[in-house]
N, C-alpha and C positions, 0 to 999 in steps of 0.2 A: 485895783478893783474897778471893773467896768460894768455899767448897766446898759443893756440893749433892750429897748422897748418894742414890743410887738403891738403895733397900733390898731386896735380893733374898737375904737370908740370907748364906750362904757366898760367894755370887756378887755381893754388893753392891760398888758402885764409886763413885768420886767424879767429879763434873764440876767442874773448876776454872774459875772464871769471873773474868775481870778483865783490865786491862791488864798486859801482860808475863806472862801466864799460861804462855806457852811455856817459861818458866824453871822451871816445875813438872813439866815432862815426865818427868824421871827418877823423880819420886815415884809415878808411875802405871804405869811400865814393870815387867814382871815381873822380879824380881831374877835369876831363872835364865837369862833370855834372853841369848844371846851373838850373835845375828844379828838385825838389824832390816831388814825389807823395807818400804821406804817407797813407798807408792802415792800418786802425786800427779799434778799437771798442770803444764805450763809456765806461767810468769808469776805464780805465787802468791807472796805476800809472806813466807812462813814457811819457814824452814830447820830441818831436824831435826838435832840434834846428840846423840850418845849415846856419850860417851867410854868407851873400853874395850870397845866392841862393834863388830862389823862392820856397817856400814850400806851397803845397796845401794838405789839409787833406781830406781823403775819409773815411767815417765811414760806416762799414758793420754791419749787424745784428749778434746777438749772436745765437749760436745753429746750429747744423748740417744741418738744413733746409736752412740755408743761404749759405752753402758751395755748390753752385750750378752754372750752366752755366748763370742763370739769373743775379747772382751777378757779374759774370765776364763781361757780356755785360754792366751792369751799370758802372763798373769801366772803361771799354774801352771807353765808351762815355765821361766819365769824363776826361780821359787822352787826348781824342781828343780836348775837350773844353779848357784844360789848355795848349795845345800846346806841349805835352811831346814828345821829339825827341829821336832818337836812342842814342845820347850821354847822355841822362839824366838817372835818377835812380828812381826805386821804392824802398820804404822802408816799410817793413812789421813790424808793431809793434803789438805784441800780442802773443797769444798762438799758438798751432799747427795749428788750423783752419785758423787763419789769415795768417800765413806764407805760408801754402799750397795755399790758394787763391791768396795772393800777388805774390808768386813765379809763379803760373800759368799765371796770368795776365801779369807779366813782360816777361815771355817766349813767350807769344802770341803777345803782342803789338809790332808792327813793326817787327815781327818775332824774337823778343828778344832784350830786354834792360836790363841793369844791375839791380840787386836786392840786397838789403841788409836786413838782418833780425835782428830785435831787439826783442829777446825772452823774454816774461814776465811771462812764466809759466815753472814749472819744466819739464813737458812733452816736451815742445818745446826745452828747453835747452839740454836735454839728447837725443833727437830724432828728432823731426819734423823739426827744423830749420836747421839741418845740413845734408848735403849729396845731396841736389838738387832735391829730390822728390817733385813734386808739383801736385795738382790735386783737383778735385771737384767730388761730388757724383752724381749719377743718382738714380732714384727710384729702379733700378735693382741691385744696389750694390754700395759699398763705394769706392771712389777714382778710378773709372773706366775710367775717362777722365782726362788726365794730361800730363805732360812732365817732363823730366830730365832737370833741369836748375839750375846750380850751382850758389850760391850767390857770391858776391864780397867780403863779409865778414859777420860775425855774431857777435852780441853783446849779451852777457848773463850777465845782471846786477843783481846780487844776491839780491840787495836791493828789487827788485820787488817781491821776494818770501815772504817778511815780511807781505805783504798785500794780499797774495794769499789765497782765501777761502779754508777751509779744504777739500772740495771735489776736487777742482783743484789740491791741494797738493797730494791727494791720487791717482789722475790720473797719475801724474808724477811718483809717487812711483811704480805704476803698470808697467810702461815702464822701470824704473830703475831695477825692479826685474829680468827682463829678462837677464841682463848683469851678474848676479850672476852665470848663467849656460852657458854662452858663453865663459868664460875664467875660469882659475883656480884662479883668484884674490880673495883675502879675502876683498871684498868690505865693509863688516861690520866693518872692523878694521879702516876704514877711517872716518873722520868727514864729515858731509854732503857736505861741499864745496869742499873738496878734492875728494869726491865720484863723485860729478857732473863732475868735471874736468876729472877724470879717465874714466867715461862713454863717455865723448866727445872724449877722446883720442882713446878709443876702436872703436867707430864708425868711426872716421877719418881714422883709419888704414884699417878698413874693406872697406870703401868707396873707398880709394885710390886703393885697389887691385881689385875692382869690381864695378866700377861706375854705370853700368846699370843693375845690378842684374842678370848677366848671371851665377852666380854661388854662391860664398861665401856670397855675400851681402844678399842673401835671408835668411841667418841665423838670420839677424836682425828682421825678421818677426816671430820669435819664439813666439808661443802663439797666433799669429794674425788670423790664419785661422778660428778658432772657435770664436775669439773675434769679427771679422767683421760680422760673421753671427749672433752673439748675438746682436750686435748693431742694425743691420737691423730688426731682429725679434722683438726687443722691441721698435722699432721706435725711437731709439737713447735715450730712457729713461735711459739706462745704458751708461755712458760716456766711451770713448775709453779706457783710462787707466784702469778703472774698469773692462772693458770687457777683457783687456789683462791679468789682474791678474787671472781672471777665465779661460782664454784660456791657460795660462801656466799649470794650474792644469789639464785641459782637455788633453793637449799634453802629460803630464806626465802619465796620466791614459791610454791614448792610447798606449804610448810606452810600458807600463807594459802589456797591453792586447796583444801586438805583441810580447812579450817576449824580448824586447830590454833592459829593465831595471828591477831591482828588486823592491820590495815593499819599501825597505829602501830609494831608490832614489825618489820614489814618495813622501815619507814622507819629504824628504829634501826640495822638492818644497813647500810643505805645511808649513814647518817650516819657510821658507823665506817669502812666500806670506802672510800667515796668522799670523805667529809668529813675524817676525821681522817688517813687514810693516803694520800689522793689516788690511789687505785687505780681501774682500770676495773671497771665493774660489768656490762657487757653483752658478749656474744661478738661476734666480727666477723661481718659480714653475709655472706650467701651459703652458710652451712652448711646441710646437709640434716638436717631434724629426725629423720627415720626412721633415718638412719645414726647419729645421736647416741644415739637410743633403743637401737639394737642394741648400741652399745658399752657402754651402761650396764647392759644385761643381763649383760655379761661381768664386771662388777665383782666383786672378790674377796669382798665382803660378801654377794653375791647368793645366799643359800642357799634362798630361797623367793620366786622372781619378782624383781621390782624391789625392791631394798632401799636405803634412804637413812637417813642420820642427819639427823634433823629436830628443829626446835624445837617446843615445845608448852607446854601449861599447867603441866607438871611439869618443864620444862627440856628440854634436848637429849637425845634417845634415838634408839636404832636402831629403825627401823620397816620391817618386812618386808611383802611382798605389797602394795606400794603400787599403787593403781589405775592402770593404764596409760593410760586416757583422761585422767586428771588430769595425768599427766606430759606427755602430748601437748599438752594445753591450755597448760601453762606453756612448753613448748618452742616452741609457736607464737608465744607472746608474746615470749619473749626473742630468738628468731631473727629477728623482724620489728622489734625495737626498741620494742615496745609494752609497757605496764605495766598492772597491775591498777588499777582505779578506786579512788582514795583516798576 
């Protein structure tokens, strides 16, 4: 069992990682909480027990269509009915969608109550459950409504991964792949459990230095600009982690187009994404390039035209005002199945 601290001064919290970690839940629940509102989905392998506290379970639907303001309203009315107070706690049990929704509900109820996340997916463990980003979707874009609301603690029980469907595991690997390019760490030399803990440590360090994404934290969005556009363009038929895998390759191709990296670096991206993690690297056929471009203009990072997180000679960094014709050139290649000439 390992504990990784997200160091945020008085708001620091622990991420408990290991098999059987759910047994440590009591250690991260606020001692004053008397009511526990568990936000979860049907079919998940983790049950929440909180002896001496009133526990009420709220089940939300599966799929990005339920990551909505309508779901938040339903939860709020449920919280009101159970008498959830400012001293109580929301516990999000599930993957990234659940913790995003539970976190936003907690941030909004009574203008902020404590939240603890029990992550049951690889994607949630290495990304979504940590760092305090919460939110829901609008038809116009992904995660456009939300708040920064740090949890009081996070539980990553690796036993949950044993029952994770293959597609959900691939989604987590898509997020994990980005960490290969954010540091010089040889993540492939680590066993999966150690790799998960190291990814959590990397994210904790980044979040501590830039909690509200004013600078370095945006690097955690590597591959996400194209990924979010791809999710919306396919009506979420491509899941988030799958889209991130494709987005990493798109970002590498764009960096190559702009002269920031050479062909060998692009191939390294393909070697990790396709070779090591066996993930898809190309978007489905039939997508409209101009529609994808319009969606990328709506990205949350887009403060000055098209903005991407891109690799380069000094490592991965945020690049604003990217030339639109260069983006169009890469879109034309990836939507037609073509690649740059090696």
